[in-house]
C-alpha positions in Angstrom: -13.5 -1.5 8.9 -16.0 -4.1 10.1 -15.3 -7.8 9.0 -17.5 -9.1 6.3 -20.2 -11.7 7.1 -19.9 -15.2 5.6 -16.1 -14.8 5.1 -14.6 -17.6 3.2 -18.0 -19.0 2.0 -19.0 -19.5 -1.6 -22.5 -20.4 -2.7 -23.4 -21.0 -6.4 -27.0 -21.5 -7.5 -28.1 -22.3 -11.1 -25.2 -20.6 -12.7 -25.2 -20.1 -16.5 -22.6 -18.2 -18.5 -22.0 -17.8 -22.2 -19.5 -16.0 -24.4 -21.8 -16.6 -27.4 -25.6 -16.1 -27.3 -27.5 -19.4 -26.9 -24.3 -21.4 -26.5 -23.7 -21.6 -22.8 -20.2 -22.5 -21.7 -21.3 -23.1 -18.1 -24.7 -24.7 -17.6 -26.9 -25.1 -14.5 -24.0 -25.2 -12.0 -24.8 -25.3 -8.3 -22.4 -26.0 -5.4 -21.0 -24.5 -2.2 -17.6 -24.1 -0.6 -17.2 -24.0 3.1 -14.9 -21.6 5.0 -11.4 -23.1 5.4 -11.9 -25.7 2.6 -9.5 -26.4 -0.3 -11.9 -27.0 -3.2 -10.6 -28.2 -6.6 -12.0 -27.5 -10.1 -10.7 -30.4 -12.2 -11.1 -31.1 -15.8 -9.5 -30.9 -19.3 -8.5 -27.8 -21.1 -11.6 -25.9 -22.3 -13.9 -27.4 -19.8 -14.9 -24.1 -18.2 -12.6 -24.1 -15.1 -10.8 -20.8 -15.7 -14.1 -19.2 -16.8 -15.7 -20.2 -13.6 -12.7 -18.8 -11.7 -13.1 -15.5 -13.5 -16.8 -15.4 -12.6 -16.0 -16.0 -8.9 -13.4 -13.2 -8.9 -15.6 -10.7 -10.7 -13.7 -10.6 -14.0 -16.8 -11.8 -15.8 -20.2 -10.7 -14.5 -22.6 -11.3 -17.4 -24.0 -14.5 -15.8 -27.4 -15.6 -14.7 -28.1 -17.4 -11.4 -26.6 -16.5 -8.1 -22.8 -16.3 -7.3 -22.2 -15.4 -3.6 -18.6 -15.0 -2.5 -18.1 -13.9 1.1 -21.8 -13.1 1.3 -21.7 -10.7 -1.7 -23.4 -11.3 -5.1 -20.4 -10.9 -7.3 -22.0 -9.0 -10.1 -23.0 -6.3 -7.6 -19.8 -6.5 -5.5 -18.5 -3.5 -3.6 -14.9 -2.3 -3.7 -14.1 -4.0 -0.4 -14.7 -7.4 -2.2 -11.1 -7.4 -3.4 -9.6 -6.8 0.0 -10.6 -10.3 1.0 -9.6 -12.3 -2.1 -6.2 -13.1 -3.6 -5.9 -14.2 -7.2 -3.1 -16.2 -8.9 -4.0 -16.7 -12.5 -2.1 -19.2 -14.6 -0.4 -16.5 -16.6 1.5 -14.1 -14.3 0.4 -10.4 -14.3 3.7 -8.8 -13.4 5.6 -5.7 -14.6 8.7 -6.9 -16.4 10.6 -3.6 -15.9 10.1 -3.7 -12.1 12.1 -5.8 -9.8 10.5 -8.6 -7.8 10.4 -6.3 -4.7 9.0 -3.4 -6.7 6.2 -5.6 -8.0 5.2 -6.7 -4.5 5.4 -3.1 -3.2 3.3 -1.8 -6.1 0.5 -4.4 -5.9 0.5 -4.2 -2.1 -0.2 -0.5 -2.4 -3.5 -1.2 -4.0 -5.0 -2.6 -0.8 -6.0 -0.9 2.5 -5.2 -3.8 4.7 -2.0 -4.4 6.7 0.5 -6.1 4.4 2.8 -9.0 4.9 6.6 -8.4 4.6 7.5 -8.6 0.9 11.0 -9.8 1.9 9.5 -12.6 4.0 7.3 -13.7 1.1 10.2 -13.8 -1.3 12.2 -15.9 1.2 9.2 -18.2 1.6 9.4 -19.2 -2.2 13.2 -19.1 -2.5 13.4 -15.7 -4.3 15.1 -13.7 -1.6 18.3 -13.4 -3.6 16.4 -12.2 -6.6 14.5 -9.4 -4.9 16.3 -6.7 -6.9 16.4 -8.4 -10.2 14.0 -7.2 -13.0 11.2 -9.7 -13.5 11.9 -9.7 -17.3 15.0 -11.7 -16.5 13.0 -14.3 -14.5 12.4 -17.8 -15.7 8.8 -19.1 -16.1 8.9 -20.9 -12.7 10.3 -17.8 -10.9 7.5 -15.6 -12.3 5.0 -18.3 -11.2 6.3 -18.2 -7.6 6.3 -14.4 -7.6 2.8 -14.2 -8.9 1.7 -16.6 -6.2 3.0 -14.6 -3.3 1.6 -11.4 -4.9 -1.8 -13.0 -4.1 -0.9 -13.4 -0.4 0.6 -10.0 0.4 -2.7 -8.4 1.6 -3.6 -11.4 3.8 -6.9 -12.2 2.0 -9.4 -14.6 3.5 -9.9 -16.4 0.2 -7.4 -17.6 -2.5 -8.1 -18.4 -6.1 -5.2 -20.4 -7.6 -5.1 -21.3 -11.3 -2.6 -24.1 -12.0 -0.2 -22.9 -9.2 2.4 -25.7 -9.8 2.5 -25.3 -13.6 6.0 -24.8 -14.9 7.6 -25.6 -11.6 10.2 -28.4 -11.0 9.3 -31.1 -8.5 11.1 -29.4 -5.6 9.4 -26.1 -6.1 6.0 -27.7 -6.8 6.4 -29.6 -3.5 7.2 -26.3 -1.8 4.2 -24.6 -3.4 1.8 -27.4 -2.2 3.2 -27.1 1.4 2.5 -23.4 1.3 -1.0 -23.9 0.1 -1.6 -26.4 3.0 -0.2 -23.9 5.4 -2.6 -21.3 4.2 -5.4 -23.7 4.9 -4.1 -24.2 8.4 -4.4 -20.4 8.8 -8.2 -20.7 8.0 -8.1 -19.5 4.4 -10.6 -20.8 1.8 -8.8 -21.9 -1.3 -10.1 -22.6 -4.8 -7.7 -24.6 -6.8 -8.1 -24.8 -10.6 -6.0 -27.5 -12.2 -5.9 -30.5 -14.6 -3.2 -32.1 -12.4 -5.1 -34.9 -10.6 -2.1 -35.8 -8.4 -1.9 -32.3 -6.9 -5.7 -32.2 -6.4 -5.8 -35.6 -4.6 -2.9 -34.5 -2.4 -4.2 -31.1 -1.2 -8.0 -30.8 -1.9 -10.7 -31.5 0.7 -13.3 -31.8 -2.1 -13.1 -31.8 -5.9 -15.6 -31.1 -8.7 -15.1 -32.8 -12.1 -16.0 -30.2 -14.7 -16.6 -31.2 -18.3 -18.3 -29.2 -21.0 -19.3 -26.6 -18.4 -21.1 -29.0 -16.1 -20.2 -30.7 -12.8 -20.1 -34.5 -13.5 -19.1 -35.5 -9.9 -18.3 -33.7 -6.6 -16.9 -35.4 -3.5 -13.7 -35.9 -1.5 -10.9 -37.5 -3.6 -10.9 -40.5 -1.2 -14.6 -41.2 -1.6 -14.5 -40.8 -5.4 -11.7 -43.3 -5.5 -13.4 -45.7 -3.2 -16.6 -45.6 -5.2 -14.7 -46.9 -8.2 -13.7 -50.0 -6.3 -11.1 -49.2 -3.7 -7.8 -51.0 -3.1 -6.9 -54.3 -4.7 -4.1 -56.7 -3.7 -2.2 -57.9 -6.7 0.1 -61.0 -6.4 2.4 -63.0 -8.8 3.0 -66.6 -8.0 4.6 -69.7 -9.5 2.3 -72.3 -10.9 3.3 -75.5 -9.2 2.9 -78.0 -12.1 3.8 -75.8 -15.1 6.4 -73.7 -13.3 5.0 -70.6 -15.0 4.3 -67.2 -13.4 0.7 -66.4 -12.8 -1.1 -63.3 -11.6 -4.0 -63.1 -9.1 -5.9 -60.3 -7.4 -8.4 -59.8 -4.6 -10.1 -56.8 -2.9 -8.1 -55.6 0.1 -11.2 -56.1 2.4 -11.6 -59.7 1.2 -8.1 -61.0 1.8 -9.2 -63.6 4.3 -11.6 -65.1 1.8 -9.0 -65.7 -0.9 -8.2 -69.4 -0.4 -5.7 -69.5 -3.3 -3.6 -66.7 -1.8 -3.6 -68.5 1.6 -2.4 -71.7 0.0 0.2 -69.9 -2.0 1.6 -68.3 1.1 1.6 -71.6 2.9 3.5 -73.2 0.0 5.9 -70.2 -0.2 5.1 -69.7 -3.9 4.4 -65.9 -3.8 6.9 -64.1 -6.1 5.6 -60.6 -5.3 2.6 -58.9 -3.7 1.5 -55.3 -3.6 -1.7 -53.2 -3.1 -3.0 -50.8 -5.7 -6.0 -48.4 -6.0 -7.5 -46.3 -8.8 -6.0 -42.8 -9.2 -8.2 -39.7 -9.3 -7.5 -39.6 -13.0 -8.8 -43.1 -13.4 -12.0 -42.1 -11.7 -12.3 -38.9 -13.8 -12.0 -41.0 -17.0 -14.5 -43.5 -15.7 -17.0 -40.8 -14.7 -16.7 -38.5 -17.7 -15.4 -40.7 -20.5 -12.8 -38.0 -21.2 -9.0 -38.1 -20.7 -7.1 -35.2 -19.3 -5.1 -33.0 -21.7 
């Protein structure tokens, strides 16, 4: 089977979608994702993130505009379309009466491509000792990890991940993010849908803020943060005459111009000093006027 052209590329042009006539949920959305990029859809619940993910994966096709994934218009996709994408929706789609290994074997049988070792995948997410347990006995976090590797088993070029760290403890969430970054190193294009701004800032190359079905901002996490003002240096010091604690601040790139700070350091009156910068969530609230939920 010949490889598809434009593998790993997404191009969206003037996308509109509505569940209810004349009430579009997604409005005039245009963007592209480059091969090998981790691209994040960020926004509060109900913003349209998961709907957009379903459009990109062919679950919803009653849209207007153009949605090209791996060079194919999604609404007229061919069967081979699903050989090159892996999907991990927020709510696991697993068979409870099957064991973990039986689930992977079954879903792997749906593809024509060479499969990864199910046992190796289970070991990768710490489920190797649960391979023969029925999934109905799994915790939420265990189901989440199994659902994730189910999306990897056929070695797709593109991954669609919906809240992949939801329900995971910090250790397993860290492991999941490491695996996502490793998939990027292998050249995969990854779409990450989340409202976890910390995860997005850590792993995404670019992010799109989505509110009310529209993109309000799109850039790298770093550039979005720097546009808000960048790093500040905060310091606490002792007022010489009143012997009271005071607080000062200055932009990191203007430290040499802060004469008060220089004098305080010369007089050894600095009580504490640290740098700070806006978080991606701070930027989101500033750009959209909405808090995450």
